[in-house]
All heavy atoms as TSV, in Angstrom:
chain	resi	resn	atom	element	x	y	z
A	1	MET	N	N	9.981	-2.129	-8.440
A	1	MET	CA	C	9.423	-1.767	-9.822
A	1	MET	C	C	8.910	-0.264	-9.700
A	1	MET	O	O	9.281	0.525	-10.627
A	1	MET	CB	C	8.288	-2.594	-10.243
A	1	MET	CG	C	8.021	-2.300	-11.738
A	1	MET	SD	S	6.659	-3.451	-12.392
A	1	MET	CE	C	7.675	-4.884	-12.458
A	2	ALA	N	N	8.515	0.068	-8.659
A	2	ALA	CA	C	8.009	1.508	-8.468
A	2	ALA	C	C	9.155	2.477	-8.479
A	2	ALA	O	O	9.156	3.546	-9.134
A	2	ALA	CB	C	7.119	1.682	-7.089
A	3	ASP	N	N	10.274	2.164	-7.799
A	3	ASP	CA	C	11.566	2.906	-7.799
A	3	ASP	C	C	11.963	3.034	-9.282
A	3	ASP	O	O	12.391	4.127	-9.712
A	3	ASP	CB	C	12.599	2.303	-6.921
A	3	ASP	CG	C	12.277	2.524	-5.341
A	3	ASP	OD1	O	11.665	3.488	-5.027
A	3	ASP	OD2	O	12.612	1.571	-4.641
A	4	ARG	N	N	12.006	1.974	-10.003
A	4	ARG	CA	C	12.480	1.893	-11.380
A	4	ARG	C	C	11.613	2.978	-12.208
A	4	ARG	O	O	12.196	3.733	-13.067
A	4	ARG	CB	C	12.338	0.582	-11.911
A	4	ARG	CG	C	12.790	0.392	-13.381
A	4	ARG	CD	C	12.656	-1.139	-13.776
A	4	ARG	NE	N	12.751	-1.324	-15.170
A	4	ARG	CZ	C	11.693	-1.196	-16.114
A	4	ARG	NH1	N	10.509	-0.944	-15.652
A	4	ARG	NH2	N	11.944	-1.339	-17.275
A	5	ASN	N	N	10.336	2.823	-12.128
A	5	ASN	CA	C	9.409	3.677	-12.824
A	5	ASN	C	C	9.553	5.211	-12.570
A	5	ASN	O	O	9.514	6.031	-13.469
A	5	ASN	CB	C	7.925	3.255	-12.608
A	5	ASN	CG	C	7.695	2.060	-13.378
A	5	ASN	OD1	O	8.122	1.747	-14.456
A	5	ASN	ND2	N	6.698	1.193	-12.813
A	6	VAL	N	N	9.826	5.462	-11.368
A	6	VAL	CA	C	10.173	6.879	-10.906
A	6	VAL	C	C	11.425	7.361	-11.673
A	6	VAL	O	O	11.471	8.458	-12.273
A	6	VAL	CB	C	10.343	7.066	-9.330
A	6	VAL	CG1	C	10.789	8.419	-9.000
A	6	VAL	CG2	C	8.965	6.885	-8.680
A	7	ARG	N	N	12.290	6.599	-11.601
A	7	ARG	CA	C	13.634	6.834	-12.295
A	7	ARG	C	C	13.391	6.948	-13.739
A	7	ARG	O	O	13.858	8.074	-14.459
A	7	ARG	CB	C	14.697	5.979	-12.014
A	7	ARG	CG	C	15.424	6.081	-10.613
A	7	ARG	CD	C	16.637	5.139	-10.543
A	7	ARG	NE	N	16.493	3.745	-10.896
A	7	ARG	CZ	C	16.043	2.753	-10.211
A	7	ARG	NH1	N	15.567	3.029	-8.952
A	7	ARG	NH2	N	15.936	1.567	-10.736
A	8	LEU	N	N	12.762	6.005	-14.456
A	8	LEU	CA	C	12.644	5.919	-15.872
A	8	LEU	C	C	11.841	7.181	-16.396
A	8	LEU	O	O	11.931	7.682	-17.532
A	8	LEU	CB	C	11.880	4.804	-16.368
A	8	LEU	CG	C	12.709	3.450	-16.308
A	8	LEU	CD1	C	11.870	2.310	-16.550
A	8	LEU	CD2	C	13.867	3.595	-17.274
A	9	ASN	N	N	10.957	7.776	-15.458
A	9	ASN	CA	C	10.109	8.863	-15.911
A	9	ASN	C	C	10.742	10.234	-15.365
A	9	ASN	O	O	9.984	11.202	-15.566
A	9	ASN	CB	C	8.688	8.635	-15.410
A	9	ASN	CG	C	7.996	7.613	-16.241
A	9	ASN	OD1	O	7.657	7.835	-17.321
A	9	ASN	ND2	N	7.901	6.420	-15.510
A	10	GLY	N	N	11.890	10.113	-14.782
A	10	GLY	CA	C	12.556	11.394	-14.299
A	10	GLY	C	C	11.780	12.135	-13.241
A	10	GLY	O	O	11.796	13.370	-13.176
A	11	LEU	N	N	11.161	11.443	-12.321
A	11	LEU	CA	C	10.353	11.953	-11.208
A	11	LEU	C	C	10.949	11.923	-9.956
A	11	LEU	O	O	10.302	12.205	-8.934
A	11	LEU	CB	C	8.944	11.324	-11.309
A	11	LEU	CG	C	8.123	11.486	-12.487
A	11	LEU	CD1	C	6.979	10.584	-12.459
A	11	LEU	CD2	C	7.742	12.872	-12.780
A	12	GLU	N	N	12.297	11.791	-9.967
A	12	GLU	CA	C	12.956	11.636	-8.662
A	12	GLU	C	C	12.762	12.880	-7.647
A	12	GLU	O	O	12.733	12.805	-6.465
A	12	GLU	CB	C	14.465	11.398	-8.773
A	12	GLU	CG	C	14.870	10.190	-9.494
A	12	GLU	CD	C	14.996	10.359	-10.948
A	12	GLU	OE1	O	14.482	11.287	-11.514
A	12	GLU	OE2	O	15.660	9.516	-11.569
A	13	GLU	N	N	12.575	14.048	-8.249
A	13	GLU	CA	C	12.357	15.299	-7.599
A	13	GLU	C	C	11.037	15.487	-7.111
A	13	GLU	O	O	10.746	16.341	-6.248
A	13	GLU	CB	C	12.895	16.475	-8.345
A	13	GLU	CG	C	14.406	16.376	-8.828
A	13	GLU	CD	C	15.298	16.511	-7.468
A	13	GLU	OE1	O	15.137	17.328	-6.659
A	13	GLU	OE2	O	16.286	15.740	-7.659
A	14	ARG	N	N	10.110	14.698	-7.555
A	14	ARG	CA	C	8.680	14.899	-7.261
A	14	ARG	C	C	8.058	13.771	-6.460
A	14	ARG	O	O	7.102	13.946	-5.819
A	14	ARG	CB	C	7.959	15.050	-8.511
A	14	ARG	CG	C	8.196	16.315	-9.416
A	14	ARG	CD	C	7.487	16.457	-10.634
A	14	ARG	NE	N	6.062	16.707	-10.300
A	14	ARG	CZ	C	5.163	16.722	-11.168
A	14	ARG	NH1	N	5.304	16.416	-12.332
A	14	ARG	NH2	N	3.868	16.891	-10.774
A	15	ILE	N	N	8.670	12.576	-6.565
A	15	ILE	CA	C	8.126	11.379	-5.889
A	15	ILE	C	C	9.126	10.695	-5.038
A	15	ILE	O	O	10.267	10.458	-5.368
A	15	ILE	CB	C	7.574	10.469	-7.013
A	15	ILE	CG1	C	6.405	10.960	-7.860
A	15	ILE	CG2	C	7.175	9.073	-6.208
A	15	ILE	CD1	C	5.960	10.160	-8.964
A	16	ASP	N	N	8.712	10.418	-3.791
A	16	ASP	CA	C	9.536	9.742	-2.797
A	16	ASP	C	C	8.777	8.355	-2.689
A	16	ASP	O	O	7.657	8.304	-2.193
A	16	ASP	CB	C	9.726	10.324	-1.492
A	16	ASP	CG	C	10.510	11.577	-1.617
A	16	ASP	OD1	O	11.477	11.595	-2.353
A	16	ASP	OD2	O	10.142	12.567	-1.039
A	17	MET	N	N	9.501	7.298	-2.825
A	17	MET	CA	C	9.063	5.869	-2.595
A	17	MET	C	C	9.570	5.425	-1.200
A	17	MET	O	O	10.718	5.434	-0.988
A	17	MET	CB	C	9.470	4.832	-3.642
A	17	MET	CG	C	9.075	5.294	-5.091
A	17	MET	SD	S	7.351	5.395	-5.315
A	17	MET	CE	C	6.781	3.794	-4.951
A	18	LEU	N	N	8.629	5.100	-0.357
A	18	LEU	CA	C	9.085	4.725	0.930
A	18	LEU	C	C	8.495	3.223	1.253
A	18	LEU	O	O	7.233	3.047	0.922
A	18	LEU	CB	C	8.511	5.588	2.049
A	18	LEU	CG	C	8.871	7.153	1.930
A	18	LEU	CD1	C	8.127	7.964	2.896
A	18	LEU	CD2	C	10.317	7.355	2.112
A	19	HIS	N	N	9.448	2.413	1.597
A	19	HIS	CA	C	8.913	0.970	1.826
A	19	HIS	C	C	8.906	0.679	3.275
A	19	HIS	O	O	9.867	0.656	3.908
A	19	HIS	CB	C	9.976	0.053	1.117
A	19	HIS	CG	C	9.964	0.382	-0.341
A	19	HIS	ND1	N	9.324	-0.161	-1.301
A	19	HIS	CD2	C	10.930	1.259	-1.125
A	19	HIS	CE1	C	9.495	0.349	-2.589
A	19	HIS	NE2	N	10.517	1.060	-2.438
A	20	MET	N	N	7.740	0.558	3.807
A	20	MET	CA	C	7.516	0.421	5.296
A	20	MET	C	C	6.108	-0.316	5.508
A	20	MET	O	O	5.292	-0.233	4.573
A	20	MET	CB	C	7.709	1.620	6.017
A	20	MET	CG	C	6.631	2.623	5.892
A	20	MET	SD	S	6.762	4.010	6.865
A	20	MET	CE	C	7.712	5.210	5.763
A	21	ASP	N	N	5.925	-0.677	6.745
A	21	ASP	CA	C	4.600	-1.050	7.181
A	21	ASP	C	C	3.821	0.232	7.329
A	21	ASP	O	O	4.241	1.245	7.935
A	21	ASP	CB	C	4.675	-1.750	8.522
A	21	ASP	CG	C	3.315	-2.296	8.924
A	21	ASP	OD1	O	2.302	-1.649	8.780
A	21	ASP	OD2	O	3.408	-3.402	9.534
A	22	LEU	N	N	2.671	0.351	6.701
A	22	LEU	CA	C	1.810	1.617	6.695
A	22	LEU	C	C	1.493	2.066	8.142
A	22	LEU	O	O	1.318	3.230	8.409
A	22	LEU	CB	C	0.507	1.377	5.906
A	22	LEU	CG	C	-0.281	2.744	5.736
A	22	LEU	CD1	C	0.503	3.728	4.882
A	22	LEU	CD2	C	-1.611	2.246	4.947
A	23	LYS	N	N	1.417	1.067	9.066
A	23	LYS	CA	C	1.105	1.424	10.435
A	23	LYS	C	C	2.380	2.195	11.128
A	23	LYS	O	O	2.077	2.877	12.047
A	23	LYS	CB	C	0.857	0.043	11.235
A	23	LYS	CG	C	-0.340	-0.536	10.951
A	23	LYS	CD	C	-0.520	-1.848	11.653
A	23	LYS	CE	C	0.391	-2.924	11.184
A	23	LYS	NZ	N	0.185	-4.245	11.822
A	24	GLU	N	N	3.408	2.203	10.512
A	24	GLU	CA	C	4.607	2.985	10.994
A	24	GLU	C	C	4.660	4.386	10.549
A	24	GLU	O	O	5.486	5.207	11.039
A	24	GLU	CB	C	5.941	2.207	10.599
A	24	GLU	CG	C	6.036	0.783	11.208
A	24	GLU	CD	C	7.253	0.068	10.570
A	24	GLU	OE1	O	8.086	0.745	9.819
A	24	GLU	OE2	O	7.450	-1.067	10.940
A	25	ALA	N	N	3.858	4.720	9.420
A	25	ALA	CA	C	3.931	6.079	8.852
A	25	ALA	C	C	3.724	7.141	9.747
A	25	ALA	O	O	4.558	8.061	9.790
A	25	ALA	CB	C	3.076	6.056	7.674
A	26	PRO	N	N	2.721	7.122	10.606
A	26	PRO	CA	C	2.562	8.472	11.439
A	26	PRO	C	C	3.704	8.568	12.405
A	26	PRO	O	O	4.149	9.781	12.534
A	26	PRO	CB	C	1.243	8.139	12.258
A	26	PRO	CG	C	0.536	7.169	11.335
A	26	PRO	CD	C	1.611	6.325	10.635
A	27	GLU	N	N	4.271	7.560	12.932
A	27	GLU	CA	C	5.456	7.615	13.867
A	27	GLU	C	C	6.664	8.077	13.114
A	27	GLU	O	O	7.415	9.058	13.635
A	27	GLU	CB	C	5.671	6.450	14.638
A	27	GLU	CG	C	6.794	6.494	15.588
A	27	GLU	CD	C	6.944	5.128	16.337
A	27	GLU	OE1	O	5.920	4.519	16.691
A	27	GLU	OE2	O	8.090	4.752	16.579
A	28	ARG	N	N	6.959	7.666	12.068
A	28	ARG	CA	C	8.142	7.823	11.278
A	28	ARG	C	C	8.022	9.246	10.485
A	28	ARG	O	O	9.105	9.856	10.248
A	28	ARG	CB	C	8.463	6.684	10.333
A	28	ARG	CG	C	8.893	5.501	11.051
A	28	ARG	CD	C	9.266	4.308	10.064
A	28	ARG	NE	N	10.267	4.653	9.088
A	28	ARG	CZ	C	10.699	3.878	8.176
A	28	ARG	NH1	N	10.105	2.623	8.051
A	28	ARG	NH2	N	11.614	4.235	7.302
A	29	LEU	N	N	6.830	9.568	10.030
A	29	LEU	CA	C	6.772	10.641	9.032
A	29	LEU	C	C	5.817	11.791	9.500
A	29	LEU	O	O	5.796	12.959	8.918
A	29	LEU	CB	C	6.142	10.259	7.704
A	29	LEU	CG	C	6.994	8.938	7.107
A	29	LEU	CD1	C	6.241	8.552	5.903
A	29	LEU	CD2	C	8.297	9.469	6.726
A	30	GLY	N	N	5.025	11.623	10.642
A	30	GLY	CA	C	4.119	12.615	11.017
A	30	GLY	C	C	2.695	12.316	10.527
A	30	GLY	O	O	2.512	11.386	9.773
A	31	ASN	N	N	1.841	13.240	10.992
A	31	ASN	CA	C	0.451	12.993	10.582
A	31	ASN	C	C	0.061	14.175	9.570
A	31	ASN	O	O	0.529	15.216	9.723
A	31	ASN	CB	C	-0.580	13.189	11.779
A	31	ASN	CG	C	-0.374	11.944	12.612
A	31	ASN	OD1	O	-0.524	10.801	12.238
A	31	ASN	ND2	N	-0.101	12.237	13.961
A	32	GLY	N	N	-0.831	13.814	8.578
A	32	GLY	CA	C	-1.387	14.716	7.660
A	32	GLY	C	C	-0.303	15.426	6.662
A	32	GLY	O	O	-0.544	16.532	6.393
A	33	VAL	N	N	0.689	14.838	6.339
A	33	VAL	CA	C	1.814	15.341	5.532
A	33	VAL	C	C	1.831	14.720	4.079
A	33	VAL	O	O	2.902	14.824	3.476
A	33	VAL	CB	C	3.216	15.363	6.244
A	33	VAL	CG1	C	3.178	16.294	7.425
A	33	VAL	CG2	C	3.581	13.893	6.572
A	34	PHE	N	N	0.837	14.066	3.748
A	34	PHE	CA	C	0.938	13.271	2.533
A	34	PHE	C	C	-0.034	13.785	1.452
A	34	PHE	O	O	-1.192	14.115	1.654
A	34	PHE	CB	C	0.520	11.789	2.832
A	34	PHE	CG	C	1.234	11.203	3.927
A	34	PHE	CD1	C	0.777	11.065	5.266
A	34	PHE	CD2	C	2.534	10.854	3.956
A	34	PHE	CE1	C	1.375	10.641	6.311
A	34	PHE	CE2	C	3.367	10.418	4.976
A	34	PHE	CZ	C	2.655	10.287	6.176
A	35	ASP	N	N	0.427	13.771	0.261
A	35	ASP	CA	C	-0.470	14.122	-0.912
A	35	ASP	C	C	-1.198	12.877	-1.328
A	35	ASP	O	O	-2.289	12.926	-1.722
A	35	ASP	CB	C	0.511	14.586	-2.129
A	35	ASP	CG	C	1.030	15.979	-1.888
A	35	ASP	OD1	O	0.371	16.832	-1.028
A	35	ASP	OD2	O	2.262	16.214	-2.338
A	36	ALA	N	N	-0.491	11.767	-1.293
A	36	ALA	CA	C	-1.081	10.437	-1.722
A	36	ALA	C	C	-0.268	9.312	-1.113
A	36	ALA	O	O	0.905	9.411	-0.809
A	36	ALA	CB	C	-1.074	10.220	-3.180
A	37	VAL	N	N	-1.085	8.237	-0.863
A	37	VAL	CA	C	-0.454	7.009	-0.161
A	37	VAL	C	C	-1.000	5.859	-0.936
A	37	VAL	O	O	-2.246	5.696	-1.188
A	37	VAL	CB	C	-0.821	6.820	1.230
A	37	VAL	CG1	C	-0.418	5.479	1.918
A	37	VAL	CG2	C	-0.385	7.981	2.122
A	38	THR	N	N	-0.209	4.969	-1.496
A	38	THR	CA	C	-0.674	3.775	-2.033
A	38	THR	C	C	-0.040	2.577	-1.297
A	38	THR	O	O	1.007	2.585	-0.730
A	38	THR	CB	C	-0.334	3.669	-3.558
A	38	THR	OG1	O	1.098	3.720	-3.738
A	38	THR	CG2	C	-0.962	4.804	-4.279
A	39	VAL	N	N	-0.721	1.523	-1.183
A	39	VAL	CA	C	-0.222	0.304	-0.600
A	39	VAL	C	C	-0.430	-0.962	-1.428
A	39	VAL	O	O	-1.310	-1.035	-2.423
A	39	VAL	CB	C	-1.001	0.173	0.807
A	39	VAL	CG1	C	-0.749	1.231	1.697
A	39	VAL	CG2	C	-2.491	-0.047	0.541
A	40	ASN	N	N	0.345	-1.893	-1.200
A	40	ASN	CA	C	0.120	-3.217	-1.695
A	40	ASN	C	C	-0.047	-4.249	-0.740
A	40	ASN	O	O	1.045	-4.663	-0.149
A	40	ASN	CB	C	1.499	-3.480	-2.709
A	40	ASN	CG	C	1.220	-4.745	-3.442
A	40	ASN	OD1	O	0.203	-5.235	-3.534
A	40	ASN	ND2	N	2.376	-5.302	-4.006
A	41	PRO	N	N	-1.233	-4.480	-0.373
A	41	PRO	CA	C	-1.470	-5.431	0.824
A	41	PRO	C	C	-0.964	-6.791	0.509
A	41	PRO	O	O	-0.869	-7.214	-0.602
A	41	PRO	CB	C	-2.962	-5.336	0.980
A	41	PRO	CG	C	-3.439	-4.907	-0.329
A	41	PRO	CD	C	-2.406	-4.155	-1.011
A	42	PRO	N	N	-0.661	-7.497	1.516
A	42	PRO	CA	C	-0.289	-8.932	1.441
A	42	PRO	C	C	-1.374	-9.686	0.771
A	42	PRO	O	O	-2.604	-9.504	1.342
A	42	PRO	CB	C	0.156	-9.414	2.730
A	42	PRO	CG	C	-0.539	-8.434	3.753
A	42	PRO	CD	C	-0.633	-7.165	3.040
A	43	TYR	N	N	-1.211	-10.497	-0.336
A	43	TYR	CA	C	-2.231	-11.255	-0.799
A	43	TYR	C	C	-1.994	-12.697	-0.352
A	43	TYR	O	O	-0.975	-13.313	-0.559
A	43	TYR	CB	C	-2.226	-11.200	-2.368
A	43	TYR	CG	C	-2.607	-9.874	-2.839
A	43	TYR	CD1	C	-1.517	-8.963	-3.140
A	43	TYR	CD2	C	-3.946	-9.462	-2.944
A	43	TYR	CE1	C	-1.926	-7.627	-3.597
A	43	TYR	CE2	C	-4.188	-8.248	-3.371
A	43	TYR	CZ	C	-3.246	-7.322	-3.731
A	43	TYR	OH	O	-3.523	-6.024	-4.098
A	44	LEU	N	N	-3.163	-13.135	0.312
A	44	LEU	CA	C	-3.015	-14.529	0.999
A	44	LEU	C	C	-4.053	-15.304	0.210
A	44	LEU	O	O	-5.166	-14.869	-0.031
A	44	LEU	CB	C	-3.272	-14.334	2.383
A	44	LEU	CG	C	-2.455	-13.514	3.273
A	44	LEU	CD1	C	-2.945	-13.307	4.730
A	44	LEU	CD2	C	-1.036	-13.980	3.202
A	45	PRO	N	N	-3.685	-16.684	-0.007
A	45	PRO	CA	C	-4.724	-17.420	-0.531
A	45	PRO	C	C	-5.969	-17.635	0.367
A	45	PRO	O	O	-5.852	-17.695	1.618
A	45	PRO	CB	C	-4.011	-18.916	-0.642
A	45	PRO	CG	C	-2.621	-18.631	-0.247
A	45	PRO	CD	C	-2.498	-17.317	0.396
A	46	VAL	N	N	-7.088	-17.589	-0.216
A	46	VAL	CA	C	-8.319	-17.759	0.546
A	46	VAL	C	C	-8.266	-19.272	1.081
A	46	VAL	O	O	-7.963	-20.160	0.440
A	46	VAL	CB	C	-9.479	-17.529	-0.305
A	46	VAL	CG1	C	-10.817	-17.973	0.331
A	46	VAL	CG2	C	-9.591	-16.137	-0.831
A	47	PRO	N	N	-8.595	-19.456	2.290
A	47	PRO	CA	C	-9.249	-18.715	3.438
A	47	PRO	C	C	-8.275	-18.209	4.435
A	47	PRO	O	O	-8.676	-18.043	5.575
A	47	PRO	CB	C	-10.350	-19.672	4.008
A	47	PRO	CG	C	-9.567	-20.966	3.989
A	47	PRO	CD	C	-8.731	-21.004	2.585
A	48	ASN	N	N	-7.071	-17.844	3.993
A	48	ASN	CA	C	-6.130	-17.361	5.035
A	48	ASN	C	C	-6.317	-15.793	5.269
A	48	ASN	O	O	-6.953	-15.150	4.462
A	48	ASN	CB	C	-4.707	-17.537	4.633
A	48	ASN	CG	C	-4.317	-19.005	4.571
A	48	ASN	OD1	O	-4.736	-19.791	5.398
A	48	ASN	ND2	N	-3.432	-19.342	3.489
A	49	GLY	N	N	-5.931	-15.427	6.462
A	49	GLY	CA	C	-6.049	-13.859	6.885
A	49	GLY	C	C	-7.476	-13.688	7.231
A	49	GLY	O	O	-8.326	-14.477	7.265
A	50	GLU	N	N	-7.790	-12.317	7.432
A	50	GLU	CA	C	-9.117	-12.042	7.792
A	50	GLU	C	C	-10.073	-11.886	6.634
A	50	GLU	O	O	-9.620	-11.626	5.458
A	50	GLU	CB	C	-9.161	-10.472	8.336
A	50	GLU	CG	C	-8.304	-10.433	9.667
A	50	GLU	CD	C	-8.390	-9.049	10.314
A	50	GLU	OE1	O	-9.280	-8.213	9.848
A	50	GLU	OE2	O	-7.534	-8.599	10.928
A	51	GLN	N	N	-11.324	-12.499	6.821
A	51	GLN	CA	C	-12.284	-12.583	5.699
A	51	GLN	C	C	-13.331	-11.604	6.063
A	51	GLN	O	O	-14.002	-11.536	7.183
A	51	GLN	CB	C	-12.614	-13.848	5.505
A	51	GLN	CG	C	-11.681	-15.002	5.170
A	51	GLN	CD	C	-10.927	-14.736	3.877
A	51	GLN	OE1	O	-11.792	-14.589	2.845
A	51	GLN	NE2	N	-9.755	-14.547	3.696
A	52	ASN	N	N	-13.851	-10.846	5.038
A	52	ASN	CA	C	-15.101	-9.992	5.231
A	52	ASN	C	C	-16.317	-10.796	4.873
A	52	ASN	O	O	-16.310	-11.457	3.782
A	52	ASN	CB	C	-14.956	-8.836	4.234
A	52	ASN	CG	C	-15.990	-7.822	4.605
A	52	ASN	OD1	O	-17.121	-8.070	4.916
A	52	ASN	ND2	N	-15.584	-6.493	4.600
A	53	VAL	N	N	-17.224	-10.902	5.680
A	53	VAL	CA	C	-18.428	-11.889	5.552
A	53	VAL	C	C	-19.423	-11.133	4.544
A	53	VAL	O	O	-20.260	-11.849	3.988
A	53	VAL	CB	C	-19.123	-12.087	6.929
A	53	VAL	CG1	C	-18.238	-13.007	7.703
A	53	VAL	CG2	C	-19.554	-10.892	7.537
A	54	ASN	N	N	-19.243	-9.837	4.269
A	54	ASN	CA	C	-20.076	-9.068	3.268
A	54	ASN	C	C	-19.693	-9.531	1.962
A	54	ASN	O	O	-18.676	-9.334	1.420
A	54	ASN	CB	C	-19.851	-7.677	3.443
A	54	ASN	CG	C	-20.867	-6.866	2.535
A	54	ASN	OD1	O	-21.224	-7.335	1.495
A	54	ASN	ND2	N	-21.233	-5.640	2.998
A	55	GLU	N	N	-20.624	-10.279	1.242
A	55	GLU	CA	C	-20.282	-10.774	-0.126
A	55	GLU	C	C	-20.011	-9.725	-1.153
A	55	GLU	O	O	-19.314	-10.006	-2.106
A	55	GLU	CB	C	-21.366	-11.717	-0.594
A	55	GLU	CG	C	-22.630	-10.901	-0.942
A	55	GLU	CD	C	-23.736	-11.921	-1.509
A	55	GLU	OE1	O	-23.907	-12.983	-0.961
A	55	GLU	OE2	O	-24.563	-11.428	-2.247
A	56	HIS	N	N	-20.360	-8.498	-0.878
A	56	HIS	CA	C	-20.132	-7.403	-1.732
A	56	HIS	C	C	-18.766	-6.786	-1.700
A	56	HIS	O	O	-18.344	-6.045	-2.364
A	56	HIS	CB	C	-21.255	-6.350	-1.768
A	56	HIS	CG	C	-22.628	-6.834	-1.967
A	56	HIS	ND1	N	-22.947	-7.135	-3.270
A	56	HIS	CD2	C	-23.737	-7.164	-1.118
A	56	HIS	CE1	C	-24.233	-7.650	-3.067
A	56	HIS	NE2	N	-24.667	-7.544	-1.856
A	57	VAL	N	N	-18.160	-7.034	-0.463
A	57	VAL	CA	C	-16.798	-6.609	-0.177
A	57	VAL	C	C	-15.725	-7.558	-0.177
A	57	VAL	O	O	-14.616	-7.356	-0.687
A	57	VAL	CB	C	-16.925	-5.728	1.166
A	57	VAL	CG1	C	-15.503	-5.248	1.484
A	57	VAL	CG2	C	-17.903	-4.616	1.198
A	58	GLY	N	N	-16.021	-8.616	0.488
A	58	GLY	CA	C	-14.991	-9.679	0.633
A	58	GLY	C	C	-14.836	-10.623	-0.570
A	58	GLY	O	O	-15.572	-10.543	-1.537
A	59	CYS	N	N	-13.724	-11.404	-0.557
A	59	CYS	CA	C	-13.490	-12.284	-1.576
A	59	CYS	C	C	-13.537	-13.674	-0.981
A	59	CYS	O	O	-12.443	-14.353	-1.054
A	59	CYS	CB	C	-12.238	-11.948	-2.286
A	59	CYS	SG	S	-12.150	-10.309	-3.091
A	60	GLY	N	N	-14.655	-14.072	-0.577
A	60	GLY	CA	C	-14.727	-15.470	0.067
A	60	GLY	C	C	-14.616	-16.545	-1.058
A	60	GLY	O	O	-14.971	-16.281	-2.144
A	61	ALA	N	N	-14.450	-17.770	-0.617
A	61	ALA	CA	C	-14.419	-18.940	-1.468
A	61	ALA	C	C	-15.845	-19.228	-1.714
A	61	ALA	O	O	-16.722	-19.122	-0.896
A	61	ALA	CB	C	-13.682	-20.133	-0.855
A	62	SER	N	N	-16.112	-19.684	-2.996
A	62	SER	CA	C	-17.406	-19.978	-3.440
A	62	SER	C	C	-17.738	-21.488	-3.197
A	62	SER	O	O	-16.854	-22.315	-3.307
A	62	SER	CB	C	-17.681	-19.676	-4.877
A	62	SER	OG	O	-17.479	-18.271	-5.092
């Protein structure tokens, strides 16, 4: 959907969409060369994955 939005808004010359594991970015692209980075983390049903015990940060089950 992000690729589609870039095309629909005529921003192909200004925005590059890269689909990869964010951990691979420094090796594949170098360090400190980004204007912006956005991610879509995997959303797992609670209580799967790592849980933050801080109630103000985590989304634990009630």
